[in-house]
C-alpha positions as CSV (number, residue, x, y, z in Angstrom):
1,X,-34.1,-32.6,93.2
2,X,-36.3,-29.7,92.5
3,X,-33.6,-28.4,91.4
4,X,-32.1,-31.0,89.2
5,X,-35.9,-31.4,87.6
6,X,-35.9,-27.9,86.4
7,X,-33.1,-28.5,84.6
8,X,-35.0,-31.7,83.0
9,X,-37.7,-29.9,81.8
10,X,-35.8,-27.3,80.4
11,X,-33.7,-29.8,78.8
12,X,-36.9,-31.7,77.3
13,X,-39.0,-28.2,76.4
14,X,-35.0,-27.2,74.3
15,X,-35.5,-31.0,72.7
16,X,-38.9,-30.6,71.7
17,X,-38.4,-26.8,70.2
18,X,-35.3,-28.2,68.5
19,X,-37.2,-30.9,66.9
20,X,-39.9,-28.6,65.8
21,X,-37.7,-27.3,63.1
22,X,-36.2,-30.2,62.0
23,X,-37.6,-33.3,62.0
24,X,-34.8,-35.3,61.1
25,X,-32.7,-34.7,64.1
26,X,-33.1,-38.3,64.6
27,X,-33.0,-39.2,60.8
28,X,-29.0,-38.2,61.1
29,X,-26.9,-40.0,58.6
30,X,-23.6,-41.7,59.3
31,X,-20.8,-39.5,58.4
32,X,-18.4,-42.1,57.3
33,X,-20.9,-44.0,55.3
34,X,-23.8,-43.9,52.5
35,X,-26.6,-45.4,52.7
36,X,-27.9,-47.7,49.4
37,X,-30.9,-45.1,48.0
38,X,-27.7,-42.2,48.3
39,X,-25.8,-44.5,46.2
40,X,-28.3,-45.7,42.8
41,X,-29.8,-42.4,43.0
42,X,-25.8,-40.2,42.3
43,X,-23.7,-41.1,39.4
44,X,-20.7,-40.4,40.5
45,X,-21.6,-42.7,44.1
46,X,-22.8,-45.2,41.5
47,X,-19.2,-45.2,39.8
48,X,-17.8,-45.4,43.5
49,X,-19.5,-48.4,43.7
50,X,-18.5,-50.3,41.0
51,X,-15.0,-49.3,40.8
52,X,-15.3,-51.1,44.7
53,X,-15.8,-53.9,42.8
54,X,-12.6,-54.0,41.4
55,X,-11.3,-54.4,45.2
56,X,-11.3,-58.3,44.7
57,X,-8.2,-58.5,43.0
58,X,-6.8,-57.5,46.0
59,X,-2.8,-57.0,45.4
60,X,-3.3,-59.2,42.3
61,X,-0.2,-62.2,42.3
62,X,1.8,-59.6,44.5
63,X,1.2,-60.5,48.4
64,X,4.0,-62.3,50.5
65,X,2.6,-65.7,49.7
66,X,2.3,-65.9,45.7
67,X,1.2,-68.6,43.4
68,X,3.9,-69.5,41.8
69,X,5.3,-71.5,45.0
70,X,2.6,-73.8,44.1
71,X,4.1,-75.0,41.3
72,X,7.8,-76.0,39.9
73,X,8.5,-72.7,39.3
74,X,9.6,-71.5,42.8
75,X,9.1,-73.1,46.7
76,X,8.2,-70.5,49.8
77,X,11.2,-69.7,52.2
78,X,8.7,-69.7,55.4
79,X,7.3,-72.6,57.2
80,X,3.1,-72.3,58.6
81,X,1.6,-70.7,55.8
82,X,-0.3,-73.3,54.7
83,X,1.5,-73.5,51.0
84,X,2.8,-77.3,52.2
85,X,-0.7,-78.5,52.9
86,X,-1.6,-78.2,48.7
87,X,2.6,-78.9,47.5
88,X,2.4,-81.9,49.4
89,X,-1.8,-82.8,48.7
90,X,-2.8,-82.7,52.0
91,X,-6.1,-80.3,50.8
92,X,-9.2,-81.3,52.5
93,X,-12.1,-80.1,53.0
94,X,-11.7,-78.7,56.8
95,X,-8.2,-77.3,56.0
96,X,-7.5,-76.1,51.9
97,X,-4.1,-74.6,52.6
98,X,-3.2,-71.8,52.0
99,X,-6.2,-69.8,49.9
100,X,-5.1,-66.2,48.6
101,X,-8.6,-63.7,48.8
102,X,-8.8,-63.3,45.3
103,X,-9.7,-67.1,44.9
104,X,-11.5,-67.8,48.1
105,X,-15.1,-69.0,47.5
106,X,-16.7,-67.1,50.0
107,X,-14.7,-63.9,48.9
108,X,-15.6,-64.4,45.1
109,X,-19.3,-64.7,46.0
110,X,-18.8,-61.1,47.8
111,X,-17.9,-59.6,45.4
112,X,-20.0,-61.6,42.9
113,X,-23.1,-60.1,45.0
114,X,-21.8,-56.6,44.2
115,X,-21.5,-56.7,40.9
116,X,-25.0,-58.6,40.7
117,X,-26.1,-55.1,42.5
118,X,-25.1,-52.8,40.2
119,X,-26.1,-54.5,37.4
120,X,-29.5,-54.6,38.3
121,X,-29.7,-51.0,40.0
122,X,-27.4,-49.5,36.7
123,X,-30.3,-51.1,34.5
124,X,-32.6,-48.5,35.2
125,X,-30.7,-45.8,36.8
126,X,-32.0,-43.6,39.2
127,X,-30.1,-40.4,38.2
128,X,-29.7,-38.1,35.5
129,X,-26.7,-39.7,33.0
130,X,-25.5,-40.1,29.7
131,X,-25.9,-43.5,28.5
132,X,-22.4,-44.3,27.6
133,X,-21.6,-43.3,31.1
134,X,-24.3,-46.3,32.4
135,X,-23.3,-48.8,30.0
136,X,-19.5,-48.1,30.8
137,X,-20.2,-48.9,34.3
138,X,-22.5,-52.4,33.4
139,X,-20.0,-53.3,31.1
140,X,-17.1,-53.0,33.9
141,X,-19.8,-54.5,36.5
142,X,-20.2,-57.5,34.0
143,X,-16.4,-57.5,33.3
144,X,-16.0,-58.5,37.3
145,X,-18.5,-60.7,37.5
146,X,-16.8,-62.8,34.6
147,X,-13.3,-62.8,36.6
148,X,-14.5,-63.4,39.6
149,X,-16.7,-66.6,38.4
150,X,-13.2,-67.9,36.6
151,X,-11.4,-67.6,39.5
152,X,-14.2,-70.2,40.8
153,X,-13.7,-72.1,37.2
154,X,-10.2,-72.7,37.5
155,X,-9.3,-73.5,40.4
156,X,-12.9,-75.5,42.0
157,X,-15.0,-76.4,39.0
158,X,-18.1,-75.8,38.0
159,X,-20.4,-73.3,40.4
160,X,-23.8,-72.1,41.3
161,X,-24.9,-69.6,39.0
162,X,-25.9,-66.6,40.6
163,X,-26.8,-63.6,38.6
164,X,-29.1,-61.1,41.1
165,X,-28.7,-59.9,43.8
166,X,-30.0,-61.9,47.0
167,X,-32.2,-60.5,49.4
168,X,-33.2,-61.9,53.4
169,X,-36.6,-63.2,52.0
170,X,-35.1,-65.4,49.4
171,X,-37.2,-68.6,49.9
172,X,-33.9,-70.2,49.5
173,X,-30.3,-70.1,49.5
174,X,-29.7,-73.6,48.4
175,X,-28.2,-73.5,44.6
176,X,-26.8,-76.2,43.2
177,X,-23.6,-76.6,41.5
178,X,-24.0,-75.6,37.6
179,X,-22.4,-77.5,34.7
180,X,-19.0,-76.7,33.7
181,X,-19.8,-76.5,30.4
182,X,-23.0,-73.2,31.9
183,X,-20.3,-71.7,33.5
184,X,-17.9,-71.2,30.5
185,X,-21.5,-70.0,28.7
186,X,-22.6,-67.4,31.7
187,X,-18.9,-66.2,32.0
188,X,-18.3,-65.6,28.1
189,X,-22.0,-64.0,27.8
190,X,-20.6,-61.7,30.1
191,X,-17.6,-60.8,29.0
192,X,-19.0,-60.5,24.8
193,X,-21.4,-58.1,26.7
194,X,-18.9,-56.0,28.7
195,X,-16.4,-55.9,25.5
196,X,-19.6,-54.6,23.1
197,X,-20.2,-52.3,25.8
198,X,-17.0,-50.8,26.2
199,X,-16.3,-50.8,21.9
200,X,-15.0,-47.0,21.6
201,X,-14.7,-46.4,25.2
202,X,-11.6,-44.8,26.3
203,X,-9.1,-46.8,28.5
204,X,-9.4,-45.6,32.6
205,X,-6.5,-47.3,34.1
206,X,-6.5,-50.3,36.0
207,X,-10.3,-50.2,34.8
208,X,-12.0,-53.4,32.4
209,X,-11.5,-52.7,28.2
210,X,-12.5,-54.3,25.0
211,X,-9.2,-56.0,24.6
212,X,-9.2,-57.1,28.4
213,X,-12.7,-58.6,28.3
214,X,-11.7,-60.5,25.1
215,X,-8.5,-61.3,26.3
216,X,-10.8,-63.2,29.4
217,X,-12.4,-64.5,27.0
218,X,-10.0,-66.4,25.0
219,X,-8.7,-67.7,28.6
220,X,-12.1,-69.4,29.8
221,X,-12.5,-70.7,26.1
222,X,-8.7,-72.0,26.0
223,X,-9.2,-73.8,29.5
224,X,-12.8,-75.2,28.0
225,X,-10.9,-76.3,25.2
226,X,-7.7,-77.7,27.3
227,X,-7.4,-82.1,28.5
228,X,-9.2,-81.2,32.1
229,X,-12.3,-80.4,31.0
230,X,-12.4,-82.5,27.6
231,X,-14.2,-85.6,29.6
232,X,-13.6,-88.5,27.8
233,X,-9.9,-87.4,28.3
234,X,-10.0,-86.3,31.5
235,X,-11.5,-90.2,32.3
236,X,-8.8,-91.4,30.1
237,X,-5.8,-89.8,32.5
238,X,-7.2,-89.9,35.9
239,X,-8.8,-92.7,37.4
240,X,-9.7,-90.3,40.2
241,X,-11.8,-88.7,37.5
242,X,-13.4,-91.3,35.9
243,X,-15.0,-92.7,39.2
244,X,-15.9,-89.0,39.8
245,X,-20.4,-89.2,39.6
246,X,-20.7,-86.1,38.5
247,X,-17.9,-85.2,36.4
248,X,-19.8,-82.6,34.7
249,X,-19.1,-80.2,37.4
250,X,-15.6,-80.0,35.8
251,X,-15.6,-81.0,32.2
252,X,-17.7,-81.3,28.9
253,X,-19.1,-84.6,29.1
254,X,-19.9,-84.9,25.2
255,X,-19.4,-82.2,22.0
256,X,-17.1,-81.7,19.2
257,X,-14.0,-80.9,21.2
258,X,-12.3,-79.4,17.5
259,X,-15.0,-76.8,17.5
260,X,-14.1,-75.7,21.1
261,X,-10.4,-74.9,19.8
262,X,-11.6,-72.7,17.2
263,X,-13.9,-70.7,19.7
264,X,-10.4,-70.4,22.0
265,X,-8.3,-69.3,18.7
266,X,-11.3,-66.6,17.2
267,X,-11.7,-65.3,20.4
268,X,-7.8,-64.7,21.1
269,X,-7.7,-63.6,17.8
270,X,-9.5,-60.9,18.3
271,X,-6.9,-59.7,20.9
272,X,-5.3,-59.9,18.0
273,X,-6.9,-57.9,16.3
274,X,-7.2,-54.4,18.2
275,X,-4.5,-55.2,20.6
276,X,-0.4,-54.7,20.1
277,X,2.1,-55.6,21.9
278,X,5.5,-54.3,23.4
279,X,7.8,-54.8,20.6
280,X,6.2,-58.2,18.2
281,X,6.5,-57.8,15.1
282,X,10.1,-58.7,14.1
283,X,11.4,-60.7,11.8
284,X,14.6,-61.4,13.3
285,X,15.7,-61.8,16.9
286,X,17.8,-58.7,18.2
287,X,20.8,-59.3,20.8
288,X,20.7,-60.1,23.9
289,X,21.1,-57.5,25.8
290,X,18.5,-56.3,24.2
291,X,16.7,-58.8,24.5
292,X,17.3,-59.0,28.6
293,X,16.0,-55.1,28.7
294,X,12.6,-55.9,26.4
295,X,12.2,-59.2,28.9
296,X,12.6,-56.1,32.0
297,X,10.2,-53.2,30.1
298,X,7.5,-55.8,29.8
299,X,8.0,-57.1,33.2
300,X,8.2,-53.6,34.3
301,X,5.2,-52.1,32.6
302,X,8.1,-49.4,31.1
303,X,9.4,-48.1,28.4
304,X,7.3,-49.3,25.9
305,X,6.1,-52.5,27.9
306,X,3.1,-50.7,29.5
307,X,1.4,-51.9,25.9
308,X,1.1,-54.9,27.4
309,X,-0.8,-54.3,30.4
310,X,-4.2,-55.1,29.3
311,X,-5.5,-54.9,32.7
312,X,-3.2,-54.0,35.8
313,X,-3.5,-53.7,39.6
314,X,-1.2,-50.6,39.8
315,X,0.0,-49.0,43.0
316,X,1.3,-45.7,44.5
317,X,3.9,-44.6,47.0
318,X,1.4,-42.9,48.6
319,X,-0.7,-45.7,49.7
320,X,1.9,-47.9,50.9
321,X,0.1,-50.9,49.5
322,X,1.9,-54.5,50.3
323,X,1.4,-55.1,46.4
324,X,4.8,-52.7,46.3
325,X,6.8,-54.5,48.6
326,X,8.1,-57.1,46.6
327,X,11.0,-56.5,46.4
328,X,11.0,-56.7,50.4
329,X,9.0,-60.5,50.5
330,X,11.6,-61.9,47.9
331,X,14.5,-60.3,47.5
332,X,18.2,-61.6,48.9
333,X,18.7,-62.0,52.7
334,X,22.1,-60.3,52.2
335,X,19.9,-57.0,51.4
336,X,17.6,-57.1,54.5
337,X,15.0,-58.6,52.7
338,X,12.8,-62.1,53.1
339,X,13.2,-63.9,50.1
340,X,9.9,-65.5,50.4
341,X,9.6,-67.1,47.1
342,X,13.0,-68.8,45.6
343,X,13.2,-70.0,42.3
344,X,13.7,-73.8,42.4
345,X,15.8,-75.7,40.0
346,X,13.2,-77.8,37.7
347,X,12.8,-73.8,36.5
348,X,16.5,-72.8,35.8
349,X,16.8,-75.8,34.1
350,X,14.3,-75.2,31.6
351,X,15.3,-72.1,30.3
352,X,17.6,-72.7,26.9
353,X,20.8,-71.5,25.9
354,X,21.1,-68.5,24.0
355,X,20.9,-70.8,20.6
356,X,17.8,-72.0,21.6
357,X,18.8,-76.0,22.2
358,X,18.2,-77.5,26.3
359,X,20.3,-76.5,28.8
360,X,22.0,-80.2,30.1
361,X,23.1,-80.8,33.3
362,X,24.7,-84.0,31.3
363,X,27.3,-81.2,28.8
364,X,30.1,-80.6,30.7
365,X,30.3,-76.7,29.3
366,X,27.3,-76.3,30.5
367,X,28.0,-78.0,34.2
368,X,30.8,-76.0,34.7
369,X,29.3,-72.6,33.6
370,X,25.4,-73.1,34.1
371,X,24.8,-69.1,34.2
372,X,26.4,-68.4,31.0
373,X,24.9,-67.9,27.8
374,X,21.0,-69.0,28.7
375,X,18.1,-67.4,27.6
376,X,17.7,-63.5,28.0
377,X,14.5,-64.1,30.0
378,X,16.4,-65.4,32.8
379,X,18.8,-62.5,33.4
380,X,15.6,-60.8,33.5
381,X,14.0,-63.0,36.1
382,X,16.2,-64.5,38.4
383,X,18.8,-63.4,40.5
384,X,21.6,-66.3,41.2
385,X,25.1,-66.5,42.1
386,X,27.3,-63.7,41.1
387,X,24.8,-61.6,39.2
388,X,25.2,-58.0,39.5
389,X,22.5,-56.6,41.7
390,X,22.0,-53.8,43.8
391,X,24.0,-51.4,46.3
392,X,24.0,-53.3,49.6
393,X,23.3,-51.4,52.9
394,X,26.1,-49.3,54.1
395,X,26.0,-51.3,57.0
396,X,27.3,-54.2,54.7
397,X,28.4,-52.8,51.6
398,X,31.8,-53.1,53.1
399,X,31.2,-57.2,53.2
400,X,30.0,-56.4,49.2
401,X,31.7,-53.2,47.9
402,X,30.4,-54.5,44.4
403,X,26.9,-55.7,45.2
404,X,27.2,-59.4,43.6
405,X,24.8,-62.1,44.2
406,X,26.4,-64.5,46.7
407,X,24.7,-67.6,47.1
408,X,27.7,-69.9,47.7
409,X,30.5,-70.8,49.8
410,X,33.9,-69.6,49.2
411,X,37.6,-69.5,49.9
412,X,38.9,-66.6,51.3
413,X,42.5,-65.2,52.6
414,X,42.0,-64.0,56.6
415,X,45.1,-63.5,58.0
416,X,47.4,-65.5,55.7
417,X,44.8,-68.5,56.5
418,X,42.4,-70.3,54.3
419,X,38.8,-70.0,55.7
420,X,35.0,-70.3,54.5
421,X,33.4,-67.1,52.9
422,X,29.5,-68.1,53.4
423,X,27.6,-66.2,51.0
424,X,25.8,-62.9,52.1
425,X,23.0,-64.1,50.5
426,X,22.9,-67.6,51.9
427,X,21.6,-69.4,55.1
428,X,24.7,-69.0,56.8
429,X,25.0,-65.4,55.9
430,X,26.1,-63.0,58.5
431,X,23.0,-60.8,57.9
432,X,19.3,-62.3,58.4
433,X,20.1,-65.6,57.6
434,X,17.1,-66.8,58.9
435,X,15.6,-64.8,56.0
436,X,18.2,-67.0,53.5
437,X,16.9,-69.2,50.3
438,X,17.3,-72.8,50.2
439,X,17.6,-72.9,46.4
440,X,20.3,-70.8,46.0
441,X,18.7,-68.2,43.6
442,X,16.0,-65.0,44.3
443,X,13.3,-64.0,42.1
444,X,14.6,-60.7,39.7
445,X,11.3,-60.1,38.3
446,X,8.5,-57.9,39.0
447,X,11.7,-56.1,41.5
448,X,13.0,-53.0,40.7
449,X,17.0,-53.0,40.2
450,X,16.6,-48.9,40.8
451,X,19.5,-48.4,43.7
452,X,17.0,-45.6,45.0
453,X,14.4,-48.2,46.2
454,X,15.8,-49.4,49.3
455,X,13.2,-52.7,49.3
456,X,13.0,-53.6,53.1
457,X,12.6,-49.4,53.4
458,X,10.5,-48.4,50.4
459,X,7.9,-49.5,48.0
460,X,7.6,-49.4,44.2
461,X,5.4,-49.1,41.7
462,X,5.2,-51.5,39.9
463,X,2.1,-53.2,38.2
464,X,0.5,-56.4,38.6
465,X,-0.7,-57.8,35.0
466,X,-4.1,-59.5,35.9
467,X,-4.4,-60.0,31.8
468,X,-1.6,-59.0,29.2
469,X,-1.1,-59.2,25.2
470,X,1.7,-61.6,25.4
471,X,-1.2,-63.8,27.3
472,X,-3.7,-63.6,23.8
473,X,-0.3,-64.3,21.7
474,X,0.5,-67.8,23.7
475,X,-3.7,-68.6,23.7
476,X,-3.7,-67.9,19.7
477,X,-1.0,-70.2,18.9
478,X,-2.1,-73.1,21.1
479,X,-4.9,-73.4,20.0
480,X,-3.2,-73.3,16.3
481,X,-1.4,-76.2,17.2
482,X,-3.9,-78.2,18.4
483,X,-6.2,-77.5,15.1
484,X,-2.4,-78.4,13.5
485,X,-2.2,-75.0,12.1
486,X,1.5,-74.8,12.7
487,X,2.9,-72.4,10.7
488,X,0.4,-69.8,12.1
489,X,1.2,-70.8,15.5
490,X,5.2,-70.6,14.9
491,X,5.2,-67.1,13.4
492,X,3.1,-65.8,16.7
493,X,5.3,-67.7,18.7
494,X,8.3,-66.5,17.2
495,X,7.3,-63.1,17.6
496,X,7.4,-64.1,20.9
497,X,11.2,-65.1,21.2
498,X,12.4,-62.4,19.0
499,X,11.9,-59.8,20.7
500,X,14.0,-61.3,23.6
501,X,17.1,-62.7,21.2
502,X,15.9,-66.4,20.7
503,X,16.3,-67.8,17.3
504,X,12.8,-69.1,15.8
505,X,11.4,-72.7,16.6
506,X,10.9,-74.8,13.5
507,X,9.1,-78.1,15.1
508,X,5.8,-79.1,13.8
509,X,3.3,-81.5,15.8
510,X,3.8,-82.8,19.3
511,X,7.3,-81.2,19.2
512,X,6.2,-77.5,18.6
513,X,3.8,-78.5,21.3
514,X,6.3,-79.4,23.4
515,X,8.2,-76.0,22.5
516,X,5.5,-73.6,23.0
517,X,4.4,-75.4,26.4
518,X,8.4,-74.4,27.5
519,X,7.8,-71.1,25.8
520,X,4.9,-70.5,27.9
521,X,6.4,-71.7,31.1
522,X,9.4,-69.1,30.7
523,X,7.2,-66.3,29.3
524,X,4.7,-66.4,31.9
525,X,6.5,-67.3,34.5
526,X,4.9,-66.1,38.0
527,X,2.2,-64.7,36.3
528,X,0.2,-67.1,38.5
529,X,0.1,-69.4,34.7
530,X,1.6,-72.6,35.5
531,X,-0.9,-73.4,38.3
532,X,-3.2,-73.8,35.7
533,X,-1.6,-74.6,32.6
534,X,-0.2,-78.0,34.2
535,X,-3.5,-78.9,35.5
536,X,-5.4,-78.1,32.4
537,X,-3.3,-79.8,30.1
538,X,-3.2,-82.7,32.9
539,X,0.9,-83.0,33.2
540,X,0.3,-82.3,37.0
541,X,1.8,-86.1,38.1
542,X,5.7,-85.4,35.7
543,X,5.9,-81.3,36.9
544,X,4.4,-80.9,40.3
545,X,4.6,-84.3,41.4
546,X,8.5,-83.6,41.6
547,X,10.0,-82.7,44.3
548,X,11.9,-79.2,44.7
549,X,15.3,-79.0,44.8
550,X,18.3,-76.4,44.0
551,X,21.6,-75.7,43.9
552,X,24.5,-75.9,46.2
553,X,27.7,-74.3,45.0
554,X,31.1,-74.5,46.2
555,X,34.4,-72.6,45.4
556,X,37.9,-73.6,45.6
557,X,40.9,-71.0,44.3
558,X,42.9,-71.3,41.3
559,X,46.6,-71.8,41.4
560,X,48.5,-68.9,42.9
561,X,45.2,-67.2,43.2
562,X,44.1,-65.8,46.7
563,X,41.5,-63.0,47.3
564,X,41.0,-61.9,51.3
565,X,37.8,-60.4,50.4
566,X,35.0,-62.6,48.1
567,X,34.6,-61.3,45.4
568,X,33.3,-63.5,42.1
569,X,35.6,-64.1,39.8
570,X,36.5,-67.6,37.4
571,X,39.8,-66.4,36.7
572,X,40.4,-67.1,40.9
573,X,38.2,-69.1,41.7
574,X,37.1,-73.0,40.5
575,X,33.1,-73.1,40.7
576,X,31.6,-76.4,41.4
577,X,27.7,-76.3,40.5
578,X,25.8,-79.7,42.3
579,X,21.9,-80.2,42.0
580,X,20.3,-80.9,45.7
581,X,16.8,-81.9,46.6
582,X,14.9,-80.0,49.3
583,X,15.1,-81.8,52.5
584,X,11.6,-84.1,53.0
585,X,11.4,-82.3,56.6
586,X,11.1,-78.7,54.7
587,X,9.2,-79.8,52.1
588,X,8.1,-83.1,50.9
589,X,5.8,-82.8,47.3
590,X,3.7,-84.9,46.2
591,X,0.8,-84.9,43.7
592,X,-2.5,-86.9,44.2
593,X,-5.1,-86.3,41.1
594,X,-7.9,-85.0,43.8
595,X,-5.4,-82.0,43.5
596,X,-6.7,-80.8,40.3
597,X,-8.8,-79.1,42.1
598,X,-9.3,-77.1,45.3
599,X,-11.6,-78.9,47.8
600,X,-14.8,-76.1,48.6
601,X,-14.5,-75.5,52.1
602,X,-16.5,-77.4,54.9
603,X,-19.0,-74.4,56.4
604,X,-19.9,-73.3,52.1
605,X,-20.8,-77.4,52.5
606,X,-22.6,-77.0,55.4
607,X,-24.7,-73.6,54.3
608,X,-26.0,-75.5,50.8
609,X,-27.2,-78.5,51.2
610,X,-27.2,-79.2,47.8
611,X,-23.2,-78.4,46.8
612,X,-21.8,-81.8,45.7
613,X,-17.4,-82.2,46.8
614,X,-15.5,-82.4,44.6
615,X,-13.4,-85.7,43.6
616,X,-11.0,-87.1,46.1
617,X,-12.7,-85.1,49.3
């Protein structure tokens, strides 16, 4: 015992000796963390903090579940993910359904708090700096605050505006929702300030620029002018909204709607004056093959298409993020992929013919060959039966040496007998049948066609277009139509069409409005536009209320023809195409007007007693 006490006395003496030399012994900092004081006294750390605010973008729209499957663009193949809760109008405050982290109430406010903190600390920085550098960081923080608030606005309506970082000693955390008009004004003020501070600043990939700030402003003001957010129009079109006692949270209660369209038009024009897209300014349509390649370039941000991206979420293989796995998430099961978000027939039918006329199943020529002579963007966006695609895996190339999409049922001659061959990309395939499409289609857009990208094993480097130039053009076109400036609208709309080989539109009035809306649907497919467009136009009952559908394809041999291994060949087979609705047991789509907005989760309602819930919940 005495020996142990001697050692303890020695150790204590040693400790006191050491601490006498270093008073910070007990104040050591974790090596993997940086304290707040250090962040705001060091320019590099402050910049790293601001860059971290962008993490709220997540993978952009490149998660396994995509917003497209909540619309009439696509359906999600796999059950149990909360998708049907929204498509079947079963959302409620206890179970909203699938909500991506890029739009959840809690996540957005977490990022907004970070932006508020950065703005507060950088307004009077405690480190040596050049004013231009700090201006950029403040601009980026204000831009990202505006972006996250705009996410809240377009999914939930008016929100509580918080413009400072709250601390634990705040007198209260209960804050009421601001009106929709106040929210729009706050976001626009942030974007104006950001754009002004970013003038002349060189672009940094994946970070805010003047053009990005102005494009987001044009989006916000376009929404503000739309039917859903004009109080009298919203009440006239929806009894649920008419009965809601706090409509000012969701729409302008009064004011001049024409002025709102003028502001939206001016905001979009400001983008067109300082930026340019890819292959714009053409005076006539390009040829069909060039049109396909132009759209692929724009989707992949390559060969000039990178000019389309005003703000992107970029991915690199070294990080192996899920945003680089669109081929795996959405590719065909016959290529060992998951077929997650598959295009529905409703979208397929809205792609025009090459000559600009509408596709129709009542046209015998169209019905006999539905994938012939369609808008170039169809071929750049969709994998359909018979489409040429990548080589299959080495284990399956003997089944399909040509790499053609097979989503039908076809006869083959096996040992002198005619038997059915189930397409390799169907749910009766010998390859991962559980991952087959229900609709008969797969995504092509955003998926790298390079055979070296083996989707189930490797990542791709395609950026998600958070904001792109063509959206600003379309915003300008829409505002011009609503202001009766039809020639202006057509001049810009036709530039978009010419670069993909489609002929000019010539309509005016409401006919032009409908052509424009379909053009926006096709051009911006799978880019998280459709979800909001059909709501703000208040056409969701006629669009999202329709049952998801697909195609059933069967074939028979032409007289005297026979094949022992299937390949797509209209000279050998007669193909029959039949549109089918999805089994209601799989998905039974329904629209209720409460779905114009998501509900605020009951946990948020319990945290803040001043919140008022959205209508219908």
